[in-house]
DOTOR-958106 format. One record per residue (C-alpha): residue number from 1; residue in one letter; x, y, z. Coordinates in Angstrom, 2 decimals, always signed. Each point is the difference from the previous one (the first is absolute). Layout:
BEGIN
<pt seq="NUM" type="A" x="X" y="Y" z="Z"/>
...
END
This chain:
BEGIN
<pt seq="1" type="M" x="+39.72" y="+182.71" z="-23.52"/>
<pt seq="2" type="S" x="+0.23" y="-3.73" z="-1.08"/>
<pt seq="3" type="H" x="+2.52" y="+1.35" z="-2.93"/>
<pt seq="4" type="D" x="+2.14" y="+0.98" z="+2.59"/>
<pt seq="5" type="L" x="+0.21" y="-2.85" z="+2.08"/>
<pt seq="6" type="R" x="+0.55" y="-2.45" z="-3.22"/>
<pt seq="7" type="A" x="+2.89" y="+2.88" z="-0.85"/>
<pt seq="8" type="S" x="+1.62" y="-0.31" z="+3.39"/>
<pt seq="9" type="S" x="+0.09" y="-3.41" z="+0.19"/>
<pt seq="10" type="T" x="+1.37" y="-0.65" z="-3.28"/>
<pt seq="11" type="E" x="+2.91" y="+2.21" z="+0.98"/>
<pt seq="12" type="I" x="+1.30" y="-1.79" z="+3.45"/>
<pt seq="13" type="R" x="+3.80" y="-0.36" z="-0.05"/>
<pt seq="14" type="R" x="+1.75" y="-3.04" z="+0.88"/>
<pt seq="15" type="C" x="+3.66" y="-0.69" z="+0.35"/>
<pt seq="16" type="P" x="+1.19" y="-1.62" z="-3.07"/>
<pt seq="17" type="N" x="+2.19" y="-2.29" z="+2.01"/>
<pt seq="18" type="C" x="-2.17" y="-1.22" z="+2.92"/>
<pt seq="19" type="G" x="-3.19" y="+1.00" z="-0.98"/>
<pt seq="20" type="T" x="-0.60" y="+2.21" z="+2.96"/>
<pt seq="21" type="R" x="-2.96" y="+2.61" z="-0.35"/>
<pt seq="22" type="V" x="+1.88" y="+3.58" z="+0.38"/>
<pt seq="23" type="A" x="-0.80" y="+3.34" z="-0.66"/>
<pt seq="24" type="Q" x="+0.06" y="+1.55" z="-3.15"/>
<pt seq="25" type="S" x="+2.60" y="+2.46" z="+1.10"/>
<pt seq="26" type="A" x="+2.17" y="-2.35" z="+1.79"/>
<pt seq="27" type="E" x="+3.65" y="-0.04" z="-1.28"/>
<pt seq="28" type="T" x="+1.21" y="-3.53" z="+1.90"/>
<pt seq="29" type="C" x="-2.42" y="-2.71" z="+0.95"/>
<pt seq="30" type="Y" x="+0.04" y="-0.32" z="+4.09"/>
<pt seq="31" type="F" x="-0.48" y="-3.62" z="-0.40"/>
<pt seq="32" type="C" x="+3.02" y="-1.03" z="-1.76"/>
<pt seq="33" type="G" x="+1.78" y="+2.99" z="-0.70"/>
<pt seq="34" type="H" x="-0.11" y="-0.40" z="-3.68"/>
<pt seq="35" type="D" x="+0.54" y="+3.26" z="-1.82"/>
<pt seq="36" type="L" x="-3.30" y="+1.44" z="-1.63"/>
<pt seq="37" type="T" x="+1.29" y="+3.06" z="-1.89"/>
<pt seq="38" type="G" x="-0.31" y="-0.51" z="-3.77"/>
<pt seq="39" type="A" x="-1.09" y="-3.81" z="+0.81"/>
<pt seq="40" type="K" x="-1.94" y="-1.69" z="-2.77"/>
<pt seq="41" type="P" x="-2.52" y="-3.08" z="+0.66"/>
<pt seq="42" type="S" x="+1.69" y="-1.76" z="-3.12"/>
<pt seq="43" type="G" x="+3.28" y="-2.00" z="+0.40"/>
<pt seq="44" type="R" x="+3.68" y="+1.34" z="-0.84"/>
<pt seq="45" type="R" x="+1.45" y="-0.87" z="-3.45"/>
<pt seq="46" type="L" x="+3.32" y="-0.48" z="-0.49"/>
<pt seq="47" type="S" x="+2.45" y="+1.88" z="-1.73"/>
<pt seq="48" type="W" x="+2.80" y="-0.40" z="-2.74"/>
<pt seq="49" type="L" x="+2.24" y="+0.37" z="+2.45"/>
<pt seq="50" type="D" x="-1.02" y="-2.77" z="+2.30"/>
<pt seq="51" type="L" x="-0.26" y="-2.57" z="-2.79"/>
<pt seq="52" type="A" x="+3.72" y="+0.95" z="-0.91"/>
<pt seq="53" type="L" x="+0.80" y="-0.48" z="+3.76"/>
<pt seq="54" type="V" x="-1.42" y="-3.28" z="-0.17"/>
<pt seq="55" type="V" x="+1.43" y="-1.10" z="-3.14"/>
<pt seq="56" type="A" x="+3.24" y="+1.50" z="+1.06"/>
<pt seq="57" type="L" x="-0.24" y="-2.22" z="+3.21"/>
<pt seq="58" type="L" x="-0.90" y="-3.34" z="-1.59"/>
<pt seq="59" type="L" x="+3.05" y="+0.94" z="-2.68"/>
<pt seq="60" type="V" x="+2.40" y="-0.24" z="+3.15"/>
<pt seq="61" type="V" x="-1.57" y="-3.03" z="+1.45"/>
<pt seq="62" type="M" x="+0.09" y="-1.64" z="-3.21"/>
<pt seq="63" type="Y" x="+3.86" y="+1.16" z="-0.80"/>
<pt seq="64" type="W" x="+1.19" y="-1.31" z="+3.51"/>
<pt seq="65" type="W" x="-1.84" y="-3.79" z="-0.07"/>
<pt seq="66" type="Q" x="+1.67" y="-0.29" z="-3.04"/>
<pt seq="67" type="A" x="+3.33" y="+1.29" z="+0.85"/>
<pt seq="68" type="G" x="-0.16" y="-2.01" z="+3.05"/>
<pt seq="69" type="S" x="-1.13" y="-3.27" z="-2.30"/>
<pt seq="70" type="R" x="+3.22" y="+0.84" z="-2.17"/>
<pt seq="71" type="G" x="+2.22" y="-0.07" z="+3.24"/>
<pt seq="72" type="D" x="-0.97" y="-2.99" z="+1.38"/>
<pt seq="73" type="T" x="+0.61" y="-1.93" z="-3.53"/>
<pt seq="74" type="A" x="+3.44" y="+1.74" z="-0.11"/>
<pt seq="75" type="A" x="+0.72" y="-0.70" z="+3.59"/>
<pt seq="76" type="E" x="-0.78" y="-3.81" z="-1.13"/>
<pt seq="77" type="S" x="+2.78" y="-0.08" z="-3.16"/>
<pt seq="78" type="A" x="+2.20" y="+2.48" z="+2.07"/>
<pt seq="79" type="T" x="+1.21" y="-2.53" z="+2.74"/>
<pt seq="80" type="P" x="+2.62" y="-2.00" z="-1.28"/>
<pt seq="81" type="A" x="+1.33" y="+3.47" z="-1.26"/>
<pt seq="82" type="P" x="+2.55" y="+0.00" z="+2.39"/>
<pt seq="83" type="T" x="+1.87" y="-2.81" z="-1.47"/>
<pt seq="84" type="A" x="-1.21" y="+0.64" z="-3.64"/>
<pt seq="85" type="P" x="+3.27" y="+3.00" z="-0.36"/>
<pt seq="86" type="Q" x="+1.95" y="-2.33" z="+1.56"/>
<pt seq="87" type="E" x="-0.25" y="-3.30" z="-2.16"/>
<pt seq="88" type="E" x="-1.91" y="+0.55" z="-2.75"/>
<pt seq="89" type="V" x="+0.88" y="+3.96" z="-1.21"/>
<pt seq="90" type="A" x="+3.74" y="-0.35" z="+1.10"/>
<pt seq="91" type="S" x="+0.11" y="-3.54" z="-1.17"/>
<pt seq="92" type="G" x="-1.18" y="+0.67" z="-3.41"/>
<pt seq="93" type="P" x="+2.69" y="+2.15" z="-1.27"/>
<pt seq="94" type="T" x="+2.66" y="-2.49" z="+1.37"/>
<pt seq="95" type="A" x="-1.96" y="-2.78" z="-0.90"/>
<pt seq="96" type="I" x="+1.32" y="+0.98" z="-3.81"/>
<pt seq="97" type="T" x="+3.15" y="+1.61" z="+0.25"/>
<pt seq="98" type="A" x="+1.48" y="-1.27" z="+3.44"/>
<pt seq="99" type="P" x="+0.12" y="-3.71" z="-1.11"/>
<pt seq="100" type="E" x="+1.89" y="+1.09" z="-3.46"/>
<pt seq="101" type="Q" x="+2.28" y="+1.47" z="+2.09"/>
<pt seq="102" type="P" x="+0.67" y="-2.81" z="+2.76"/>
<pt seq="103" type="G" x="-0.07" y="-2.14" z="-3.50"/>
<pt seq="104" type="T" x="+2.52" y="+1.53" z="-1.87"/>
<pt seq="105" type="P" x="+3.40" y="-1.57" z="+1.96"/>
<pt seq="106" type="P" x="-1.52" y="-3.55" z="-0.51"/>
<pt seq="107" type="T" x="+0.02" y="+0.34" z="-3.63"/>
<pt seq="108" type="E" x="+3.70" y="+0.98" z="-0.16"/>
<pt seq="109" type="A" x="+0.75" y="-2.58" z="+2.37"/>
<pt seq="110" type="P" x="-0.15" y="-2.95" z="-2.73"/>
<pt seq="111" type="A" x="+2.87" y="+1.96" z="-2.14"/>
<pt seq="112" type="E" x="+2.22" y="-0.54" z="+2.96"/>
<pt seq="113" type="E" x="-0.33" y="-3.40" z="+0.59"/>
<pt seq="114" type="A" x="+2.61" y="-2.60" z="-0.89"/>
<pt seq="115" type="P" x="-1.31" y="-2.22" z="-3.14"/>
<pt seq="116" type="A" x="-1.84" y="-2.80" z="+0.16"/>
<pt seq="117" type="Q" x="+1.92" y="-3.39" z="+0.05"/>
<pt seq="118" type="M" x="-0.46" y="-3.19" z="-1.76"/>
<pt seq="119" type="F" x="+1.68" y="-3.48" z="-0.08"/>
<pt seq="120" type="V" x="+1.35" y="-2.15" z="-1.97"/>
<pt seq="121" type="R" x="+2.13" y="-3.57" z="+0.02"/>
<pt seq="122" type="H" x="+3.06" y="-0.21" z="-1.14"/>
<pt seq="123" type="T" x="+1.58" y="-3.42" z="-0.62"/>
<pt seq="124" type="V" x="+4.22" y="-0.01" z="+1.01"/>
<pt seq="125" type="E" x="+1.98" y="-0.73" z="-2.66"/>
<pt seq="126" type="A" x="+3.57" y="-1.45" z="+0.26"/>
<pt seq="127" type="G" x="+2.37" y="+2.85" z="+0.73"/>
<pt seq="128" type="E" x="-2.61" y="+2.64" z="+1.14"/>
<pt seq="129" type="T" x="+0.51" y="+1.98" z="+3.38"/>
<pt seq="130" type="L" x="-2.29" y="+1.91" z="+2.14"/>
<pt seq="131" type="L" x="+1.62" y="+3.12" z="-1.23"/>
<pt seq="132" type="S" x="-0.28" y="-0.95" z="-3.54"/>
<pt seq="133" type="I" x="-3.33" y="-0.68" z="+0.14"/>
<pt seq="134" type="A" x="-1.01" y="+2.66" z="+1.93"/>
<pt seq="135" type="Q" x="+1.75" y="+2.56" z="-2.50"/>
<pt seq="136" type="R" x="-1.74" y="-1.72" z="-2.81"/>
<pt seq="137" type="Y" x="-3.67" y="+0.92" z="+1.50"/>
<pt seq="138" type="G" x="+0.86" y="+3.61" z="+0.98"/>
<pt seq="139" type="V" x="-0.33" y="-1.15" z="+4.08"/>
<pt seq="140" type="T" x="+2.63" y="-0.58" z="+2.86"/>
<pt seq="141" type="V" x="+1.22" y="-2.80" z="+1.73"/>
<pt seq="142" type="A" x="-1.63" y="+1.10" z="+3.15"/>
<pt seq="143" type="D" x="-3.28" y="-0.27" z="-2.00"/>
<pt seq="144" type="I" x="+0.35" y="-3.48" z="-1.42"/>
<pt seq="145" type="Q" x="+1.19" y="-1.59" z="+3.61"/>
<pt seq="146" type="A" x="-2.91" y="+1.51" z="+1.92"/>
<pt seq="147" type="A" x="-2.51" y="-1.05" z="-2.77"/>
<pt seq="148" type="N" x="+1.36" y="-3.79" z="+0.29"/>
<pt seq="149" type="G" x="+1.10" y="+0.29" z="+3.91"/>
<pt seq="150" type="L" x="+3.52" y="-1.00" z="-0.87"/>
<pt seq="151" type="D" x="+2.74" y="+1.18" z="+2.11"/>
<pt seq="152" type="T" x="+3.13" y="-0.72" z="-1.87"/>
<pt seq="153" type="E" x="+0.86" y="+0.76" z="-3.51"/>
<pt seq="154" type="L" x="+0.79" y="-3.76" z="-1.20"/>
<pt seq="155" type="I" x="-2.75" y="-1.21" z="-2.64"/>
<pt seq="156" type="Q" x="-0.25" y="-3.19" z="-1.73"/>
<pt seq="157" type="A" x="-0.53" y="-0.71" z="-3.98"/>
<pt seq="158" type="G" x="-3.87" y="-1.04" z="-0.45"/>
<pt seq="159" type="S" x="-1.12" y="+1.87" z="+3.02"/>
<pt seq="160" type="T" x="-2.95" y="+2.22" z="-0.09"/>
<pt seq="161" type="L" x="+0.29" y="+3.61" z="+1.15"/>
<pt seq="162" type="V" x="-2.77" y="+2.27" z="+0.39"/>
<pt seq="163" type="I" x="+1.27" y="+3.59" z="-1.16"/>
<pt seq="164" type="P" x="-1.95" y="+3.26" z="+1.17"/>
<pt seq="165" type="V" x="-0.35" y="+1.89" z="-3.63"/>
<pt seq="166" type="P" x="-1.08" y="+4.18" z="+0.40"/>
<pt seq="167" type="Q" x="-3.02" y="-0.12" z="-2.69"/>
<pt seq="168" type="A" x="+1.19" y="+3.31" z="-1.30"/>
<pt seq="169" type="I" x="+2.61" y="-0.80" z="-2.74"/>
<pt seq="170" type="A" x="+2.86" y="+2.47" z="+1.22"/>
<pt seq="171" type="G" x="+1.38" y="-1.16" z="-3.63"/>
<pt seq="172" type="V" x="-2.61" y="+2.28" z="-1.84"/>
<pt seq="173" type="Q" x="+0.92" y="+2.93" z="+1.81"/>
<pt seq="174" type="E" x="+4.02" y="-0.57" z="-0.63"/>
<pt seq="175" type="E" x="-0.58" y="-0.23" z="-3.58"/>
<pt seq="176" type="P" x="-0.51" y="+3.24" z="-1.74"/>
<pt seq="177" type="A" x="-0.88" y="+0.50" z="-4.04"/>
<pt seq="178" type="P" x="+2.26" y="-2.48" z="-1.55"/>
<pt seq="179" type="M" x="+3.52" y="+2.31" z="-0.92"/>
<pt seq="180" type="Q" x="+3.03" y="-1.50" z="-2.05"/>
<pt seq="181" type="V" x="+2.92" y="-0.55" z="+1.56"/>
<pt seq="182" type="V" x="+3.03" y="-0.08" z="-2.12"/>
<pt seq="183" type="F" x="+2.59" y="-2.73" z="+1.83"/>
<pt seq="184" type="R" x="+3.81" y="-0.99" z="-1.10"/>
<pt seq="185" type="Y" x="+0.60" y="-3.54" z="-0.59"/>
<pt seq="186" type="V" x="+3.57" y="-1.72" z="-0.84"/>
<pt seq="187" type="V" x="-0.68" y="-2.60" z="-2.47"/>
<pt seq="188" type="Q" x="+0.74" y="-3.65" z="+1.00"/>
<pt seq="189" type="P" x="+1.21" y="-2.84" z="-2.66"/>
<pt seq="190" type="G" x="-3.01" y="-1.44" z="-1.34"/>
<pt seq="191" type="D" x="-2.29" y="+2.92" z="+0.14"/>
<pt seq="192" type="T" x="-2.27" y="+1.27" z="-3.06"/>
<pt seq="193" type="I" x="-1.90" y="+2.86" z="-0.17"/>
<pt seq="194" type="V" x="-3.13" y="-2.09" z="+0.34"/>
<pt seq="195" type="S" x="+1.17" y="-1.96" z="+3.20"/>
<pt seq="196" type="I" x="+0.67" y="+3.41" z="+1.90"/>
<pt seq="197" type="A" x="-3.03" y="+1.57" z="-1.44"/>
<pt seq="198" type="V" x="-1.96" y="-2.73" z="+1.38"/>
<pt seq="199" type="R" x="+2.31" y="-0.73" z="+3.12"/>
<pt seq="200" type="F" x="-0.77" y="+3.99" z="+1.37"/>
<pt seq="201" type="G" x="-3.39" y="+0.93" z="-1.11"/>
<pt seq="202" type="A" x="+1.38" y="+1.94" z="-3.25"/>
<pt seq="203" type="T" x="-0.69" y="-0.13" z="-3.88"/>
<pt seq="204" type="V" x="+1.98" y="-0.75" z="-2.32"/>
<pt seq="205" type="E" x="-0.86" y="+3.01" z="-2.28"/>
<pt seq="206" type="S" x="+0.82" y="+2.08" z="+3.44"/>
<pt seq="207" type="I" x="+3.16" y="-1.36" z="+0.43"/>
<pt seq="208" type="L" x="+1.21" y="+0.20" z="-3.64"/>
<pt seq="209" type="D" x="-1.15" y="+3.63" z="+0.05"/>
<pt seq="210" type="A" x="+1.90" y="+1.43" z="+3.27"/>
<pt seq="211" type="N" x="+3.33" y="-1.57" z="-1.42"/>
<pt seq="212" type="S" x="-0.52" y="+1.15" z="-3.25"/>
<pt seq="213" type="L" x="+0.22" y="-3.81" z="-1.22"/>
<pt seq="214" type="G" x="-1.77" y="-1.50" z="-3.23"/>
<pt seq="215" type="P" x="-1.62" y="-3.20" z="-0.26"/>
<pt seq="216" type="E" x="+3.15" y="-1.38" z="-1.61"/>
<pt seq="217" type="D" x="+2.54" y="+1.39" z="+2.47"/>
<pt seq="218" type="F" x="+1.56" y="-2.67" z="+2.72"/>
<pt seq="219" type="I" x="+0.85" y="+0.53" z="+3.73"/>
<pt seq="220" type="Q" x="+3.11" y="-1.16" z="+1.57"/>
<pt seq="221" type="P" x="+0.94" y="-0.99" z="+3.36"/>
<pt seq="222" type="Q" x="+1.02" y="+2.61" z="+2.95"/>
<pt seq="223" type="Q" x="-1.88" y="+2.96" z="-2.78"/>
<pt seq="224" type="V" x="-1.88" y="+2.22" z="+2.23"/>
<pt seq="225" type="L" x="-3.70" y="+0.21" z="-1.26"/>
<pt seq="226" type="R" x="-2.81" y="+2.26" z="+0.54"/>
<pt seq="227" type="V" x="-2.83" y="-1.61" z="+1.33"/>
<pt seq="228" type="P" x="-3.75" y="+1.93" z="+0.24"/>
<pt seq="229" type="V" x="-2.29" y="-1.63" z="+2.37"/>
<pt seq="230" type="E" x="-3.50" y="+0.92" z="-0.06"/>
<pt seq="231" type="G" x="-2.10" y="+0.38" z="+3.23"/>
<pt seq="232" type="A" x="+2.82" y="-1.12" z="+2.39"/>
<pt seq="233" type="P" x="-1.79" y="+0.57" z="+3.49"/>
<pt seq="234" type="A" x="+2.27" y="+3.00" z="+2.33"/>
<pt seq="235" type="A" x="+0.64" y="-2.38" z="+2.47"/>
<pt seq="236" type="V" x="+2.34" y="-1.71" z="-2.34"/>
<pt seq="237" type="L" x="+2.14" y="+2.79" z="-0.71"/>
<pt seq="238" type="A" x="-0.29" y="+1.00" z="+3.94"/>
<pt seq="239" type="S" x="+1.57" y="-3.32" z="+0.62"/>
<pt seq="240" type="S" x="+3.02" y="+0.46" z="-2.01"/>
<pt seq="241" type="E" x="+0.87" y="+2.19" z="+2.92"/>
<pt seq="242" type="E" x="+0.50" y="-2.72" z="+2.29"/>
<pt seq="243" type="A" x="+2.98" y="-1.34" z="-1.96"/>
<pt seq="244" type="R" x="+2.13" y="+3.34" z="+0.02"/>
<pt seq="245" type="G" x="+3.23" y="-0.67" z="+1.58"/>
<pt seq="246" type="Q" x="-0.24" y="-3.72" z="-0.70"/>
<pt seq="247" type="S" x="+2.14" y="-1.97" z="-2.42"/>
<pt seq="248" type="T" x="-1.55" y="-0.59" z="-3.44"/>
<pt seq="249" type="T" x="+2.58" y="-3.08" z="-1.28"/>
<pt seq="250" type="D" x="-0.37" y="-3.40" z="+0.46"/>
<pt seq="251" type="L" x="-3.54" y="+0.21" z="+1.21"/>
<pt seq="252" type="P" x="-2.00" y="-3.07" z="+0.55"/>
<pt seq="253" type="L" x="-1.77" y="-1.75" z="-2.72"/>
<pt seq="254" type="Y" x="-3.21" y="-1.67" z="+0.60"/>
<pt seq="255" type="E" x="-1.96" y="-3.14" z="-0.80"/>
<pt seq="256" type="A" x="-2.46" y="+0.92" z="-3.06"/>
<pt seq="257" type="P" x="-3.44" y="+0.17" z="+2.21"/>
<pt seq="258" type="R" x="-2.20" y="-3.01" z="-0.50"/>
<pt seq="259" type="L" x="-3.36" y="+0.67" z="-1.36"/>
<pt seq="260" type="L" x="-2.93" y="-1.56" z="+1.80"/>
<pt seq="261" type="S" x="-3.38" y="+1.55" z="-1.63"/>
<pt seq="262" type="P" x="-1.56" y="+0.03" z="-2.58"/>
<pt seq="263" type="D" x="+1.35" y="-3.60" z="-1.09"/>
<pt seq="264" type="D" x="+1.89" y="+0.02" z="-3.71"/>
<pt seq="265" type="G" x="-3.11" y="-0.26" z="-2.09"/>
<pt seq="266" type="E" x="-2.78" y="+0.84" z="+2.38"/>
<pt seq="267" type="T" x="-3.31" y="+1.57" z="-1.61"/>
<pt seq="268" type="I" x="-1.90" y="+2.84" z="+2.45"/>
<pt seq="269" type="P" x="-3.84" y="+1.02" z="-0.45"/>
<pt seq="270" type="R" x="+0.50" y="+3.63" z="-1.03"/>
<pt seq="271" type="E" x="-2.42" y="+1.07" z="+3.20"/>
<pt seq="272" type="E" x="+2.64" y="-1.03" z="+2.17"/>
<pt seq="273" type="D" x="+3.31" y="+1.86" z="+1.15"/>
<pt seq="274" type="V" x="+3.42" y="-2.14" z="-0.42"/>
<pt seq="275" type="L" x="+2.33" y="-0.46" z="+2.86"/>
<pt seq="276" type="F" x="+3.95" y="-0.25" z="-0.66"/>
<pt seq="277" type="R" x="+1.75" y="-2.30" z="+2.21"/>
<pt seq="278" type="W" x="+3.58" y="-0.50" z="+0.50"/>
<pt seq="279" type="I" x="+2.69" y="-1.52" z="+2.67"/>
<pt seq="280" type="S" x="+2.09" y="+2.70" z="+1.78"/>
<pt seq="281" type="V" x="+3.37" y="-0.28" z="-1.11"/>
<pt seq="282" type="D" x="+1.65" y="+1.44" z="+3.45"/>
<pt seq="283" type="L" x="-0.86" y="+2.75" z="+2.50"/>
<pt seq="284" type="L" x="+0.43" y="+3.02" z="-2.73"/>
<pt seq="285" type="A" x="+2.22" y="+2.91" z="+0.99"/>
<pt seq="286" type="P" x="-1.89" y="+3.56" z="+0.22"/>
<pt seq="287" type="N" x="+1.06" y="+0.83" z="-3.33"/>
<pt seq="288" type="E" x="-0.75" y="-3.43" z="-1.41"/>
<pt seq="289" type="W" x="-3.52" y="-0.45" z="-2.17"/>
<pt seq="290" type="Y" x="-1.70" y="-2.82" z="-2.23"/>
<pt seq="291" type="V" x="-1.08" y="+1.12" z="-2.73"/>
<pt seq="292" type="L" x="-3.15" y="-1.65" z="-1.95"/>
<pt seq="293" type="R" x="-0.46" y="+0.31" z="-3.82"/>
<pt seq="294" type="I" x="-2.88" y="-1.26" z="-1.86"/>
<pt seq="295" type="W" x="-0.40" y="+0.55" z="-3.62"/>
<pt seq="296" type="P" x="-3.08" y="-1.11" z="-2.88"/>
<pt seq="297" type="L" x="+1.05" y="-2.92" z="-1.71"/>
<pt seq="298" type="E" x="-3.00" y="-0.29" z="-1.95"/>
<pt seq="299" type="G" x="-3.43" y="+2.26" z="+0.08"/>
<pt seq="300" type="A" x="-0.66" y="+3.83" z="-0.01"/>
<pt seq="301" type="G" x="+1.68" y="+0.09" z="+3.48"/>
<pt seq="302" type="G" x="+2.66" y="+2.67" z="+0.38"/>
<pt seq="303" type="L" x="+3.13" y="+0.25" z="+1.77"/>
<pt seq="304" type="L" x="-0.55" y="+0.36" z="+3.54"/>
<pt seq="305" type="P" x="+2.20" y="+2.06" z="+2.16"/>
<pt seq="306" type="A" x="+2.69" y="-1.95" z="+2.22"/>
<pt seq="307" type="I" x="-0.73" y="-0.74" z="+3.41"/>
<pt seq="308" type="W" x="+2.47" y="+0.79" z="+2.76"/>
<pt seq="309" type="T" x="-0.29" y="-1.32" z="+3.62"/>
<pt seq="310" type="Q" x="+1.73" y="-1.57" z="+2.87"/>
<pt seq="311" type="A" x="-2.64" y="-2.57" z="+0.00"/>
<pt seq="312" type="T" x="-0.37" y="-3.24" z="-1.02"/>
<pt seq="313" type="S" x="-3.32" y="+0.38" z="-1.76"/>
<pt seq="314" type="H" x="-2.26" y="+2.63" z="-2.15"/>
<pt seq="315" type="R" x="-3.42" y="+0.30" z="-0.86"/>
<pt seq="316" type="L" x="-0.87" y="+0.58" z="-3.48"/>
<pt seq="317" type="S" x="-3.37" y="+1.89" z="+0.01"/>
<pt seq="318" type="S" x="-2.74" y="-1.45" z="-2.24"/>
<pt seq="319" type="A" x="-0.34" y="+3.17" z="-1.82"/>
<pt seq="320" type="F" x="+2.35" y="-0.55" z="-1.92"/>
<pt seq="321" type="A" x="-1.35" y="-3.28" z="-1.38"/>
<pt seq="322" type="P" x="-1.21" y="+0.07" z="-3.43"/>
<pt seq="323" type="E" x="-3.59" y="+0.76" z="-1.55"/>
<pt seq="324" type="I" x="-2.55" y="-2.65" z="-0.06"/>
<pt seq="325" type="G" x="+0.40" y="-2.20" z="-2.16"/>
<pt seq="326" type="A" x="+3.90" y="+0.61" z="-0.90"/>
<pt seq="327" type="V" x="+3.10" y="-2.22" z="+1.25"/>
<pt seq="328" type="N" x="+3.62" y="+1.40" z="+1.49"/>
<pt seq="329" type="R" x="+2.63" y="-2.25" z="+0.26"/>
<pt seq="330" type="F" x="+3.00" y="+1.40" z="+2.16"/>
<pt seq="331" type="G" x="+3.10" y="+0.04" z="+1.14"/>
<pt seq="332" type="W" x="+1.71" y="+0.45" z="+2.93"/>
<pt seq="333" type="Q" x="+3.08" y="-0.21" z="+2.01"/>
<pt seq="334" type="V" x="+2.14" y="+1.16" z="+3.19"/>
<pt seq="335" type="N" x="+2.98" y="+0.92" z="+0.56"/>
<pt seq="336" type="V" x="+2.01" y="+1.94" z="+2.83"/>
<pt seq="337" type="V" x="+1.35" y="+3.55" z="-0.63"/>
<pt seq="338" type="R" x="+2.76" y="+2.12" z="+1.96"/>
<pt seq="339" type="V" x="-0.27" y="+3.62" z="+0.12"/>
<pt seq="340" type="L" x="+3.28" y="+2.04" z="+0.70"/>
<pt seq="341" type="P" x="+0.34" y="+3.79" z="+1.34"/>
<pt seq="342" type="D" x="+0.41" y="+2.77" z="-2.23"/>
<pt seq="343" type="V" x="+3.99" y="+0.82" z="-0.03"/>
<pt seq="344" type="G" x="-0.02" y="+2.87" z="-2.54"/>
<pt seq="345" type="E" x="-0.55" y="-2.21" z="-3.01"/>
<pt seq="346" type="G" x="-3.76" y="-0.84" z="+1.11"/>
<pt seq="347" type="R" x="-1.47" y="-3.26" z="+1.55"/>
<pt seq="348" type="E" x="+1.12" y="-3.08" z="-0.93"/>
<pt seq="349" type="I" x="-1.97" y="-3.31" z="-0.64"/>
<pt seq="350" type="Q" x="+1.32" y="-3.35" z="+0.43"/>
<pt seq="351" type="S" x="-1.74" y="-3.37" z="-0.29"/>
<pt seq="352" type="A" x="+0.31" y="-1.83" z="+3.09"/>
<pt seq="353" type="S" x="-1.36" y="-3.42" z="-0.55"/>
<pt seq="354" type="Q" x="-0.19" y="-1.86" z="-3.68"/>
<pt seq="355" type="P" x="-3.37" y="+0.49" z="-1.29"/>
<pt seq="356" type="S" x="-2.59" y="-2.56" z="+0.75"/>
<pt seq="357" type="P" x="-1.63" y="-2.59" z="-2.75"/>
<pt seq="358" type="V" x="-2.19" y="+1.15" z="-2.27"/>
<pt seq="359" type="R" x="-4.14" y="-1.02" z="+0.73"/>
<pt seq="360" type="N" x="-3.04" y="+0.90" z="-1.45"/>
<pt seq="361" type="F" x="-3.47" y="-0.03" z="+0.41"/>
<pt seq="362" type="T" x="-3.35" y="+0.49" z="-1.86"/>
<pt seq="363" type="W" x="-2.11" y="+2.91" z="+0.81"/>
<pt seq="364" type="R" x="-3.87" y="-0.96" z="-1.58"/>
END
């Protein structure tokens, strides 16, 4: 009897949810409404599906948290983004190419600019005019007047003028490669082959060869000779046309040019240029030229080409000076030459002045 009571007492059924005593056959707790069908006193275990859902939820939360952090950072760095495409992205390519494109025309502009000018001082000699000075330096009378504030063409001997001279030397462009020109010359009383060669910038050998003459042959007045001249500028030949249609007889004969420098017997250091100067004989006609001749008297120097110019000076570069330790003596002379147009027998050349005295200098 007591055994049955213990058994019945141990089999008392209670609601696993609220602990209320319920009947053995009850399916629902009358107190909390908990389903008692198959209910067990022990706690419910989590399944793998529940764990997977929890992990998935955690991953979603972490993803959105990280995405939010990146979004904040991107928003901060993207703050100047509206202006960046205009100033950095768009200007990036143009910063290299655009300045070069507008930069191209300025590089061409200097080529079109007039040559820079330099100013030289000129002391007026007796007989000189503004026109003769302008022709000497290759400028215009108006240029000289503007540079010196002159309103007249009257000038006085001994006064000093400022001459605006282009730095670019036009003469270099006018003189192409040296060429030989054969002139006609009518022999005058007192002429010799040597004097003709010196006067016109030729050589004795070239005159003899051009006229089939030997060293012992004589020449006579009024005899016509062929005179080959090396290196005559093209401007000399072109100037002969200025005299076309003019009378070639009874033309004036100028006085011999008076030499100024270098002095006779002067010694010049080899590293210095030699400046030859002489006094103008008059205002030369377009087809009249000074011919400066320089030849070696002593030393290893060779015969220098004749200088044809309408100026009254010429600077000989020190490139023609003797080598270090060598000594060269040169002679030099100036005379005026007139070139006449070709009338069917070739251009004729005439002496328009007596030759100057011969001077010499030493270059060492």
